[in-house]
N, CA, C and O atoms as a printed pandas DataFrame, in Angstrom:
     atom_number atom_name residue_name chain_id  residue_number  x_coord  y_coord  z_coord
0              1         N          MET        A               1   10.139  -23.351    4.854
1              2        CA          MET        A               1    9.529  -22.113    5.295
2              3         C          MET        A               1    8.070  -22.095    4.862
3              4         O          MET        A               1    7.759  -22.366    3.702
4              5         N          GLN        A               2    7.186  -21.781    5.781
5              6        CA          GLN        A               2    5.763  -21.736    5.512
6              7         C          GLN        A               2    5.412  -20.497    4.698
7              8         O          GLN        A               2    5.877  -19.397    4.996
8              9         N          LYS        A               3    4.592  -20.683    3.672
9             10        CA          LYS        A               3    4.147  -19.549    2.867
10            11         C          LYS        A               3    2.974  -18.864    3.556
11            12         O          LYS        A               3    2.054  -19.517    4.050
12            13         N          VAL        A               4    3.023  -17.553    3.579
13            14        CA          VAL        A               4    1.951  -16.746    4.155
14            15         C          VAL        A               4    1.577  -15.693    3.126
15            16         O          VAL        A               4    2.443  -15.014    2.575
16            17         N          LYS        A               5    0.294  -15.564    2.873
17            18        CA          LYS        A               5   -0.153  -14.558    1.915
18            19         C          LYS        A               5   -0.677  -13.345    2.672
19            20         O          LYS        A               5   -1.466  -13.471    3.608
20            21         N          ALA        A               6   -0.229  -12.183    2.253
21            22        CA          ALA        A               6   -0.694  -10.923    2.830
22            23         C          ALA        A               6   -1.167  -10.026    1.691
23            24         O          ALA        A               6   -0.682  -10.128    0.564
24            25         N          CYS        A               7   -2.102   -9.161    1.992
25            26        CA          CYS        A               7   -2.633   -8.231    1.002
26            27         C          CYS        A               7   -2.636   -6.829    1.594
27            28         O          CYS        A               7   -2.837   -6.637    2.793
28            29         N          GLY        A               8   -2.412   -5.872    0.733
29            30        CA          GLY        A               8   -2.399   -4.485    1.177
30            31         C          GLY        A               8   -2.970   -3.580    0.112
31            32         O          GLY        A               8   -3.356   -4.021   -0.971
32            33         N          VAL        A               9   -3.014   -2.312    0.443
33            34        CA          VAL        A               9   -3.567   -1.334   -0.482
34            35         C          VAL        A               9   -2.734   -0.057   -0.396
35            36         O          VAL        A               9   -2.344    0.381    0.686
36            37         N          LEU        A              10   -2.475    0.523   -1.556
37            38        CA          LEU        A              10   -1.814    1.826   -1.603
38            39         C          LEU        A              10   -2.920    2.873   -1.667
39            40         O          LEU        A              10   -3.651    2.956   -2.655
40            41         N          VAL        A              11   -3.036    3.660   -0.621
41            42        CA          VAL        A              11   -4.069    4.689   -0.549
42            43         C          VAL        A              11   -3.478    5.977   -1.107
43            44         O          VAL        A              11   -2.447    6.457   -0.636
44            45         N          PHE        A              12   -4.142    6.527   -2.112
45            46        CA          PHE        A              12   -3.671    7.728   -2.802
46            47         C          PHE        A              12   -4.802    8.743   -2.805
47            48         O          PHE        A              12   -5.967    8.391   -2.990
48            49         N          ARG        A              13   -4.453    9.992   -2.600
49            50        CA          ARG        A              13   -5.458   11.049   -2.704
50            51         C          ARG        A              13   -4.907   12.196   -3.547
51            52         O          ARG        A              13   -3.709   12.480   -3.537
52            53         N          LYS        A              14   -5.818   12.848   -4.279
53            54        CA          LYS        A              14   -5.430   13.977   -5.129
54            55         C          LYS        A              14   -5.604   15.309   -4.415
55            56         O          LYS        A              14   -4.892   16.266   -4.719
56            57         N          GLU        A              15   -6.531   15.388   -3.476
57            58        CA          GLU        A              15   -6.841   16.638   -2.776
58            59         C          GLU        A              15   -6.498   16.511   -1.304
59            60         O          GLU        A              15   -6.737   15.442   -0.743
60            61         N          PRO        A              16   -5.966   17.499   -0.650
61            62        CA          PRO        A              16   -5.698   18.842   -1.149
62            63         C          PRO        A              16   -4.498   18.904   -2.089
63            64         O          PRO        A              16   -4.347   19.883   -2.820
64            65         N          ARG        A              17   -3.642   17.881   -2.088
65            66        CA          ARG        A              17   -2.516   17.771   -3.026
66            67         C          ARG        A              17   -2.238   16.280   -3.197
67            68         O          ARG        A              17   -2.602   15.494   -2.322
68            69         N          PRO        A              18   -1.608   15.867   -4.288
69            70        CA          PRO        A              18   -1.337   14.440   -4.484
70            71         C          PRO        A              18   -0.424   13.874   -3.386
71            72         O          PRO        A              18    0.692   14.350   -3.180
72            73         N          GLU        A              19   -0.927   12.851   -2.689
73            74        CA          GLU        A              19   -0.183   12.208   -1.605
74            75         C          GLU        A              19   -0.553   10.735   -1.544
75            76         O          GLU        A              19   -1.606   10.321   -2.030
76            77         N          PHE        A              20    0.332    9.951   -0.939
77            78        CA          PHE        A              20    0.016    8.554   -0.682
78            79         C          PHE        A              20    0.311    8.233    0.771
79            80         O          PHE        A              20    1.171    8.849    1.402
80            81         N          LEU        A              21   -0.417    7.259    1.287
81            82        CA          LEU        A              21   -0.351    6.927    2.701
82            83         C          LEU        A              21    0.640    5.794    2.942
83            84         O          LEU        A              21    0.668    4.813    2.199
84            85         N          VAL        A              22    1.444    5.938    3.975
85            86        CA          VAL        A              22    2.384    4.882    4.366
86            87         C          VAL        A              22    2.242    4.612    5.856
87            88         O          VAL        A              22    1.903    5.501    6.637
88            89         N          MET        A              23    2.506    3.383    6.228
89            90        CA          MET        A              23    2.582    3.006    7.635
90            91         C          MET        A              23    4.006    3.277    8.086
91            92         O          MET        A              23    4.961    2.955    7.380
92            93         N          LYS        A              24    4.142    3.866    9.254
93            94        CA          LYS        A              24    5.472    4.162    9.790
94            95         C          LYS        A              24    5.921    3.011   10.689
95            96         O          LYS        A              24    5.203    2.587   11.595
96            97         N          HIS        A              25    7.113    2.525   10.418
97            98        CA          HIS        A              25    7.764    1.527   11.261
98            99         C          HIS        A              25    9.071    2.146   11.749
99           100         O          HIS        A              25    9.438    3.241   11.324
100          101         N          ARG        A              26    9.748    1.471   12.608
101          102        CA          ARG        A              26   10.938    2.048   13.236
102          103         C          ARG        A              26   11.952    2.585   12.226
103          104         O          ARG        A              26   12.411    3.721   12.351
104          105         N          HIS        A              27   12.301    1.778   11.232
105          106        CA          HIS        A              27   13.321    2.194   10.256
106          107         C          HIS        A              27   12.834    2.090    8.814
107          108         O          HIS        A              27   13.644    2.032    7.888
108          109         N          ARG        A              28   11.527    2.066    8.620
109          110        CA          ARG        A              28   11.036    1.877    7.260
110          111         C          ARG        A              28    9.567    2.278    7.163
111          112         O          ARG        A              28    8.895    2.513    8.167
112          113         N          PHE        A              29    9.101    2.345    5.933
113          114        CA          PHE        A              29    7.690    2.564    5.649
114          115         C          PHE        A              29    7.123    1.291    5.035
115          116         O          PHE        A              29    7.872    0.447    4.544
116          117         N          ASP        A              30    5.813    1.155    5.064
117          118        CA          ASP        A              30    5.156    0.005    4.460
118          119         C          ASP        A              30    3.733    0.399    4.085
119          120         O          ASP        A              30    3.259    1.473    4.454
120          121         N          LEU        A              31    3.064   -0.472    3.355
121          122        CA          LEU        A              31    1.649   -0.303    3.063
122          123         C          LEU        A              31    0.831   -0.792    4.246
123          124         O          LEU        A              31    1.312   -1.608    5.033
124          125         N          PRO        A              32   -0.405   -0.305    4.387
125          126        CA          PRO        A              32   -1.302   -0.988    5.308
126          127         C          PRO        A              32   -1.592   -2.361    4.696
127          128         O          PRO        A              32   -2.166   -2.457    3.612
128          129         N          LYS        A              33   -1.195   -3.400    5.390
129          130        CA          LYS        A              33   -1.388   -4.753    4.851
130          131         C          LYS        A              33   -1.335   -5.763    5.977
131          132         O          LYS        A              33   -0.917   -5.459    7.094
132          133         N          GLY        A              34   -1.768   -6.974    5.658
133          134        CA          GLY        A              34   -1.720   -8.034    6.654
134          135         C          GLY        A              34   -2.120   -9.365    6.059
135          136         O          GLY        A              34   -2.397   -9.480    4.865
136          137         N          HIS        A              35   -2.145  -10.362    6.916
137          138        CA          HIS        A              35   -2.386  -11.738    6.491
138          139         C          HIS        A              35   -3.824  -11.967    6.042
139          140         O          HIS        A              35   -4.777  -11.439    6.615
140          141         N          LEU        A              36   -3.938  -12.763    5.008
141          142        CA          LEU        A              36   -5.227  -13.171    4.469
142          143         C          LEU        A              36   -5.877  -14.144    5.445
143          144         O          LEU        A              36   -5.254  -15.120    5.863
144          145         N          GLU        A              37   -7.124  -13.879    5.807
145          146        CA          GLU        A              37   -7.860  -14.773    6.689
146          147         C          GLU        A              37   -8.639  -15.776    5.853
147          148         O          GLU        A              37   -8.961  -15.513    4.694
148          149         N          VAL        A              38   -8.940  -16.920    6.441
149          150        CA          VAL        A              38   -9.661  -17.986    5.751
150          151         C          VAL        A              38  -10.987  -17.439    5.219
151          152         O          VAL        A              38  -11.747  -16.806    5.951
152          153         N          GLY        A              39  -11.249  -17.692    3.942
153          154        CA          GLY        A              39  -12.490  -17.277    3.317
154          155         C          GLY        A              39  -12.487  -15.861    2.759
155          156         O          GLY        A              39  -13.462  -15.448    2.132
156          157         N          GLU        A              40  -11.421  -15.117    2.973
157          158        CA          GLU        A              40  -11.331  -13.738    2.492
158          159         C          GLU        A              40  -10.768  -13.689    1.079
159          160         O          GLU        A              40   -9.922  -14.503    0.710
160          161         N          THR        A              41  -11.243  -12.732    0.293
161          162        CA          THR        A              41  -10.607  -12.458   -0.993
162          163         C          THR        A              41   -9.433  -11.512   -0.748
163          164         O          THR        A              41   -9.306  -10.932    0.331
164          165         N          ASP        A              42   -8.585  -11.364   -1.748
165          166        CA          ASP        A              42   -7.459  -10.436   -1.627
166          167         C          ASP        A              42   -7.941   -9.013   -1.339
167          168         O          ASP        A              42   -7.380   -8.323   -0.488
168          169         N          VAL        A              43   -8.974   -8.583   -2.048
169          170        CA          VAL        A              43   -9.497   -7.225   -1.874
170          171         C          VAL        A              43  -10.101   -7.054   -0.485
171          172         O          VAL        A              43   -9.875   -6.034    0.166
172          173         N          GLU        A              44  -10.865   -8.038   -0.026
173          174        CA          GLU        A              44  -11.441   -7.956    1.322
174          175         C          GLU        A              44  -10.347   -7.843    2.375
175          176         O          GLU        A              44  -10.465   -7.060    3.317
176          177         N          CYS        A              45   -9.290   -8.620    2.218
177          178        CA          CYS        A              45   -8.165   -8.575    3.150
178          179         C          CYS        A              45   -7.512   -7.195    3.132
179          180         O          CYS        A              45   -7.273   -6.606    4.187
180          181         N          ALA        A              46   -7.226   -6.683    1.950
181          182        CA          ALA        A              46   -6.551   -5.388    1.830
182          183         C          ALA        A              46   -7.376   -4.271    2.468
183          184         O          ALA        A              46   -6.834   -3.427    3.182
184          185         N          LEU        A              47   -8.679   -4.265    2.214
185          186        CA          LEU        A              47   -9.537   -3.220    2.776
186          187         C          LEU        A              47   -9.691   -3.365    4.290
187          188         O          LEU        A              47   -9.720   -2.367    5.010
188          189         N          ARG        A              48   -9.789   -4.592    4.769
189          190        CA          ARG        A              48   -9.875   -4.815    6.215
190          191         C          ARG        A              48   -8.610   -4.327    6.904
191          192         O          ARG        A              48   -8.680   -3.645    7.927
192          193         N          GLU        A              49   -7.465   -4.671    6.352
193          194        CA          GLU        A              49   -6.195   -4.250    6.944
194          195         C          GLU        A              49   -6.044   -2.728    6.915
195          196         O          GLU        A              49   -5.535   -2.134    7.865
196          197         N          MET        A              50   -6.487   -2.102    5.827
197          198        CA          MET        A              50   -6.437   -0.642    5.754
198          199         C          MET        A              50   -7.241   -0.036    6.898
199          200         O          MET        A              50   -6.775    0.879    7.578
200          201         N          TRP        A              51   -8.445   -0.549    7.104
201          202        CA          TRP        A              51   -9.296   -0.031    8.169
202          203         C          TRP        A              51   -8.685   -0.302    9.546
203          204         O          TRP        A              51   -8.659    0.588   10.397
204          205         N          GLU        A              52   -8.196   -1.523    9.769
205          206        CA          GLU        A              52   -7.616   -1.866   11.067
206          207         C          GLU        A              52   -6.389   -1.021   11.395
207          208         O          GLU        A              52   -6.194   -0.637   12.548
208          209         N          GLU        A              53   -5.569   -0.731   10.402
209          210        CA          GLU        A              53   -4.303   -0.041   10.655
210          211         C          GLU        A              53   -4.396    1.480   10.582
211          212         O          GLU        A              53   -3.552    2.178   11.144
212          213         N          THR        A              54   -5.417    2.000    9.891
213          214        CA          THR        A              54   -5.501    3.457    9.719
214          215         C          THR        A              54   -6.798    4.066   10.232
215          216         O          THR        A              54   -6.855    5.262   10.517
216          217         N          GLY        A              55   -7.834    3.250   10.350
217          218        CA          GLY        A              55   -9.144    3.780   10.720
218          219         C          GLY        A              55   -9.908    4.352    9.541
219          220         O          GLY        A              55  -11.006    4.880    9.719
220          221         N          ILE        A              56   -9.350    4.260    8.337
221          222        CA          ILE        A              56  -10.042    4.748    7.138
222          223         C          ILE        A              56  -11.133    3.743    6.783
223          224         O          ILE        A              56  -10.831    2.576    6.536
224          225         N          PRO        A              57  -12.402    4.175    6.752
225          226        CA          PRO        A              57  -13.493    3.252    6.440
226          227         C          PRO        A              57  -13.373    2.697    5.016
227          228         O          PRO        A              57  -12.979    3.402    4.087
228          229         N          GLN        A              58  -13.718    1.437    4.874
229          230        CA          GLN        A              58  -13.608    0.770    3.578
230          231         C          GLN        A              58  -14.459    1.445    2.513
231          232         O          GLN        A              58  -14.073    1.485    1.345
232          233         N          ASP        A              59  -15.607    1.975    2.904
233          234        CA          ASP        A              59  -16.495    2.584    1.914
234          235         C          ASP        A              59  -16.095    4.011    1.543
235          236         O          ASP        A              59  -16.790    4.665    0.765
236          237         N          SER        A              60  -14.984    4.497    2.092
237          238        CA          SER        A              60  -14.536    5.852    1.745
238          239         C          SER        A              60  -13.432    5.849    0.691
239          240         O          SER        A              60  -12.913    6.906    0.331
240          241         N          VAL        A              61  -13.071    4.668    0.195
241          242        CA          VAL        A              61  -12.051    4.581   -0.851
242          243         C          VAL        A              61  -12.662    3.983   -2.113
243          244         O          VAL        A              61  -13.627    3.221   -2.062
244          245         N          GLN        A              62  -12.079    4.346   -3.230
245          246        CA          GLN        A              62  -12.496    3.805   -4.522
246          247         C          GLN        A              62  -11.307    3.056   -5.101
247          248         O          GLN        A              62  -10.253    3.646   -5.340
248          249         N          LEU        A              63  -11.472    1.765   -5.327
249          250        CA          LEU        A              63  -10.389    0.957   -5.879
250          251         C          LEU        A              63  -10.356    1.080   -7.392
251          252         O          LEU        A              63  -11.399    1.178   -8.039
252          253         N          ASP        A              64   -9.163    1.076   -7.949
253          254        CA          ASP        A              64   -8.984    1.058   -9.396
254          255         C          ASP        A              64   -8.748   -0.396   -9.791
255          256         O          ASP        A              64   -7.670   -0.932   -9.532
256          257         N          PRO        A              65   -9.730   -1.046  -10.409
257          258        CA          PRO        A              65   -9.594   -2.466  -10.731
258          259         C          PRO        A              65   -8.531   -2.759  -11.785
259          260         O          PRO        A              65   -8.151   -3.915  -11.971
260          261         N          ASP        A              66   -8.047   -1.728  -12.478
261          262        CA          ASP        A              66   -7.054   -1.938  -13.529
262          263         C          ASP        A              66   -5.620   -1.880  -13.026
263          264         O          ASP        A              66   -4.692   -2.171  -13.781
264          265         N          PHE        A              67   -5.422   -1.511  -11.767
265          266        CA          PHE        A              67   -4.059   -1.425  -11.237
266          267         C          PHE        A              67   -3.875   -2.443  -10.126
267          268         O          PHE        A              67   -4.590   -2.431   -9.124
268          269         N          GLN        A              68   -2.896   -3.329  -10.323
269          270        CA          GLN        A              68   -2.527   -4.303   -9.294
270          271         C          GLN        A              68   -1.022   -4.440   -9.287
271          272         O          GLN        A              68   -0.352   -4.204  -10.292
272          273         N          TYR        A              69   -0.507   -4.823   -8.144
273          274        CA          TYR        A              69    0.933   -5.004   -7.987
274          275         C          TYR        A              69    1.138   -6.194   -7.074
275          276         O          TYR        A              69    0.496   -6.309   -6.030
276          277         N          GLN        A              70    2.032   -7.073   -7.474
277          278        CA          GLN        A              70    2.315   -8.253   -6.658
278          279         C          GLN        A              70    3.803   -8.320   -6.389
279          280         O          GLN        A              70    4.621   -8.090   -7.279
280          281         N          GLU        A              71    4.138   -8.635   -5.165
281          282        CA          GLU        A              71    5.537   -8.750   -4.760
282          283         C          GLU        A              71    5.685   -9.983   -3.879
283          284         O          GLU        A              71    4.853  -10.237   -3.008
284          285         N          VAL        A              72    6.732  -10.733   -4.107
285          286        CA          VAL        A              72    7.028  -11.895   -3.275
286          287         C          VAL        A              72    8.323  -11.616   -2.536
287          288         O          VAL        A              72    9.338  -11.272   -3.142
288          289         N          TYR        A              73    8.277  -11.765   -1.233
289          290        CA          TYR        A              73    9.486  -11.586   -0.431
290          291         C          TYR        A              73    9.383  -12.452    0.812
291          292         O          TYR        A              73    8.334  -13.026    1.104
292          293         N          TYR        A              74   10.469  -12.533    1.524
293          294        CA          TYR        A              74   10.567  -13.417    2.673
294          295         C          TYR        A              74   10.903  -12.610    3.920
295          296         O          TYR        A              74   12.072  -12.331    4.186
296          297         N          PRO        A              75    9.869  -12.231    4.691
297          298        CA          PRO        A              75   10.140  -11.474    5.911
298          299         C          PRO        A              75   10.811  -12.356    6.952
299          300         O          PRO        A              75   10.576  -13.563    7.013
300          301         N          TYR        A              76   11.639  -11.739    7.760
301          302        CA          TYR        A              76   12.330  -12.519    8.776
302          303         C          TYR        A              76   11.807  -12.242   10.173
303          304         O          TYR        A              76   12.168  -12.951   11.112
304          305         N          GLU        A              77   10.973  -11.235   10.333
305          306        CA          GLU        A              77   10.340  -10.995   11.624
306          307         C          GLU        A              77    9.123  -10.108   11.432
307          308         O          GLU        A              77    9.052   -9.315   10.493
308          309         N          ALA        A              78    8.174  -10.256   12.334
309          310        CA          ALA        A              78    6.993   -9.403   12.292
310          311         C          ALA        A              78    7.301   -8.098   13.007
311          312         O          ALA        A              78    7.969   -8.078   14.040
312          313         N          ARG        A              79    6.804   -7.014   12.439
313          314        CA          ARG        A              79    7.004   -5.703   13.060
314          315         C          ARG        A              79    5.676   -4.980   13.090
315          316         O          ARG        A              79    4.838   -5.138   12.202
316          317         N          PHE        A              80    5.505   -4.202   14.105
317          318        CA          PHE        A              80    4.268   -3.451   14.237
318          319         C          PHE        A              80    4.549   -1.983   14.008
319          320         O          PHE        A              80    5.579   -1.456   14.429
320          321         N          GLY        A              81    3.618   -1.333   13.335
321          322        CA          GLY        A              81    3.799    0.065   12.990
322          323         C          GLY        A              81    3.552    1.003   14.152
323          324         O          GLY        A              81    3.011    0.623   15.191
324          325         N          SER        A              82    3.957    2.218   13.947
325          326        CA          SER        A              82    3.755    3.248   14.965
326          327         C          SER        A              82    2.928    4.389   14.383
327          328         O          SER        A              82    3.206    5.561   14.639
328          329         N          GLY        A              83    1.916    4.043   13.604
329          330        CA          GLY        A              83    1.057    5.053   13.003
330          331         C          GLY        A              83    1.251    5.138   11.503
331          332         O          GLY        A              83    1.893    4.286   10.888
332          333         N          PHE        A              84    0.687    6.180   10.932
333          334        CA          PHE        A              84    0.801    6.361    9.485
334          335         C          PHE        A              84    0.976    7.834    9.182
335          336         O          PHE        A              84    0.755    8.694   10.034
336          337         N          GLN        A              85    1.380    8.109    7.939
337          338        CA          GLN        A              85    1.502    9.494    7.498
338          339         C          GLN        A              85    1.308    9.558    5.995
339          340         O          GLN        A              85    1.428    8.552    5.295
340          341         N          TRP        A              86    1.005   10.758    5.507
341          342        CA          TRP        A              86    0.856   11.005    4.079
342          343         C          TRP        A              86    2.168   11.560    3.549
343          344         O          TRP        A              86    2.725   12.501    4.115
344          345         N          LEU        A              87    2.665   10.974    2.455
345          346        CA          LEU        A              87    3.874   11.462    1.797
346          347         C          LEU        A              87    3.484   12.142    0.489
347          348         O          LEU        A              87    2.568   11.680   -0.192
348          349         N          PRO        A              88    4.161   13.227    0.125
349          350        CA          PRO        A              88    3.828   13.919   -1.124
350          351         C          PRO        A              88    4.176   13.068   -2.342
351          352         O          PRO        A              88    5.160   12.328   -2.346
352          353         N          TRP        A              89    3.347   13.192   -3.367
353          354        CA          TRP        A              89    3.603   12.494   -4.626
354          355         C          TRP        A              89    4.537   13.363   -5.454
355          356         O          TRP        A              89    4.104   14.302   -6.121
356          357         N          LYS        A              90    5.829   13.036   -5.400
357          358        CA          LYS        A              90    6.844   13.784   -6.141
358          359         C          LYS        A              90    7.823   12.791   -6.765
359          360         O          LYS        A              90    8.924   12.599   -6.249
360          361         N          PRO        A              91    7.430   12.162   -7.869
361          362        CA          PRO        A              91    8.321   11.181   -8.491
362          363         C          PRO        A              91    9.595   11.830   -9.009
363          364         O          PRO        A              91    9.582   13.028   -9.290
364          365         N          PRO        A              92   10.685   11.100   -9.147
365          366        CA          PRO        A              92   10.825    9.685   -8.761
366          367         C          PRO        A              92   10.971    9.555   -7.250
367          368         O          PRO        A              92   11.607   10.384   -6.599
368          369         N          HIS        A              93   10.384    8.520   -6.715
369          370        CA          HIS        A              93   10.377    8.313   -5.269
370          371         C          HIS        A              93   11.572    7.497   -4.820
371          372         O          HIS        A              93   12.028    6.589   -5.514
372          373         N          LYS        A              94   12.056    7.835   -3.670
373          374        CA          LYS        A              94   13.129    7.073   -3.030
374          375         C          LYS        A              94   12.702    6.832   -1.585
375          376         O          LYS        A              94   13.218    7.443   -0.649
376          377         N          VAL        A              95   11.744    5.922   -1.437
377          378        CA          VAL        A              95   11.200    5.591   -0.121
378          379         C          VAL        A              95   11.923    4.372    0.426
379          380         O          VAL        A              95   12.540    4.426    1.490
380          381         N          GLN        A              96   11.840    3.267   -0.317
381          382        CA          GLN        A              96   12.548    2.027    0.017
382          383         C          GLN        A              96   12.882    1.321   -1.281
383          384         O          GLN        A              96   11.993    0.961   -2.053
384          385         N          ARG        A              97   14.126    1.133   -1.506
385          386        CA          ARG        A              97   14.649    0.685   -2.795
386          387         C          ARG        A              97   14.024   -0.607   -3.315
387          388         O          ARG        A              97   13.652   -0.673   -4.486
388          389         N          TYR        A              98   13.902   -1.621   -2.488
389          390        CA          TYR        A              98   13.480   -2.932   -2.989
390          391         C          TYR        A              98   12.000   -3.218   -2.812
391          392         O          TYR        A              98   11.475   -4.124   -3.459
392          393         N          THR        A              99   11.319   -2.485   -1.970
393          394        CA          THR        A              99    9.917   -2.802   -1.725
394          395         C          THR        A              99    8.977   -1.724   -2.257
395          396         O          THR        A              99    8.144   -2.003   -3.118
396          397         N          PHE        A             100    9.099   -0.521   -1.765
397          398        CA          PHE        A             100    8.162    0.540   -2.116
398          399         C          PHE        A             100    8.452    1.168   -3.470
399          400         O          PHE        A             100    7.525    1.407   -4.243
400          401         N          ASP        A             101    9.704    1.437   -3.773
401          402        CA          ASP        A             101   10.047    2.176   -4.992
402          403         C          ASP        A             101    9.566    1.497   -6.273
403          404         O          ASP        A             101    9.075    2.197   -7.158
404          405         N          PRO        A             102    9.679    0.159   -6.428
405          406        CA          PRO        A             102    9.144   -0.466   -7.648
406          407         C          PRO        A             102    7.628   -0.287   -7.787
407          408         O          PRO        A             102    7.128   -0.077   -8.892
408          409         N          LEU        A             103    6.907   -0.367   -6.685
409          410        CA          LEU        A             103    5.462   -0.142   -6.712
410          411         C          LEU        A             103    5.150    1.290   -7.139
411          412         O          LEU        A             103    4.286    1.508   -7.988
412          413         N          LEU        A             104    5.841    2.258   -6.562
413          414        CA          LEU        A             104    5.587    3.658   -6.896
414          415         C          LEU        A             104    5.975    3.975   -8.335
415          416         O          LEU        A             104    5.328    4.799   -8.980
416          417         N          ALA        A             105    7.020    3.334   -8.846
417          418        CA          ALA        A             105    7.414    3.528  -10.247
418          419         C          ALA        A             105    6.334    2.981  -11.185
419          420         O          ALA        A             105    6.004    3.606  -12.193
420          421         N          LYS        A             106    5.789    1.810  -10.845
421          422        CA          LYS        A             106    4.721    1.238  -11.665
422          423         C          LYS        A             106    3.489    2.138  -11.626
423          424         O          LYS        A             106    2.847    2.352  -12.654
424          425         N          LEU        A             107    3.156    2.664  -10.455
425          426        CA          LEU        A             107    2.008    3.554  -10.333
426          427         C          LEU        A             107    2.226    4.851  -11.112
427          428         O          LEU        A             107    1.294    5.366  -11.729
428          429         N          GLU        A             108    3.438    5.375  -11.088
429          430        CA          GLU        A             108    3.744    6.586  -11.855
430          431         C          GLU        A             108    3.527    6.350  -13.352
431          432         O          GLU        A             108    2.932    7.189  -14.029
432          433         N          ARG        A             109    4.006    5.211  -13.875
433          434        CA          ARG        A             109    3.788    4.879  -15.294
434          435         C          ARG        A             109    2.291    4.750  -15.597
435          436         O          ARG        A             109    1.810    5.216  -16.630
436          437         N          TYR        A             110    1.575    4.115  -14.683
437          438        CA          TYR        A             110    0.130    3.942  -14.840
438          439         C          TYR        A             110   -0.565    5.300  -14.929
439          440         O          TYR        A             110   -1.405    5.509  -15.805
440          441         N          PHE        A             111   -0.224    6.215  -14.037
441          442        CA          PHE        A             111   -0.798    7.565  -14.062
442          443         C          PHE        A             111   -0.461    8.275  -15.373
443          444         O          PHE        A             111   -1.326    8.921  -15.965
444          445         N          GLN        A             112    0.787    8.161  -15.833
445          446        CA          GLN        A             112    1.209    8.830  -17.066
446          447         C          GLN        A             112    0.481    8.270  -18.282
447          448         O          GLN        A             112    0.009    9.030  -19.128
448          449         N          GLU        A             113    0.389    6.945  -18.372
449          450        CA          GLU        A             113   -0.273    6.314  -19.519
450          451         C          GLU        A             113   -1.736    6.727  -19.626
451          452         O          GLU        A             113   -2.260    6.879  -20.730
452          453         N          ARG        A             114   -2.384    6.905  -18.507
453          454        CA          ARG        A             114   -3.808    7.228  -18.488
454          455         C          ARG        A             114   -4.084    8.712  -18.252
455          456         O          ARG        A             114   -5.236    9.137  -18.159
456          457         N          LYS        A             115   -3.000    9.496  -18.155
457          458        CA          LYS        A             115   -3.121   10.944  -17.923
458          459         C          LYS        A             115   -4.026   11.240  -16.726
459          460         O          LYS        A             115   -4.941   12.059  -16.805
460          461         N          LEU        A             116   -3.745   10.554  -15.617
461          462        CA          LEU        A             116   -4.568   10.686  -14.411
462          463         C          LEU        A             116   -4.110   11.807  -13.486
463          464         O          LEU        A             116   -4.872   12.239  -12.621
464          465         N          LEU        A             117   -2.899   12.277  -13.652
465          466        CA          LEU        A             117   -2.418   13.397  -12.825
466          467         C          LEU        A             117   -1.921   14.516  -13.709
467          468         O          LEU        A             117   -1.476   15.548  -13.207
């Protein structure tokens, strides 16, 4: 099986209320993410994919360099989203057990440790 690297970004906003952005797929949610192009850094890829999938300009977000999350999995088919939506930040989250929930749990701990919310 050929290895493919993809990068994404979890977009979070505090105002008007704490929410995070998800891409809507037929039976699941996902991050705005996609394949790394030749010569791109992980951050460049993540920001490009965010813009391509949501229309959110790259210069309108502020990245937290201290928070990163890596996940390895084996997709069995490519799927295209049907838009995006903002979900309320109300931990503990039960979005998707094996993919999204571990990321959101790590982010919740990060927020608590740094008293960010």
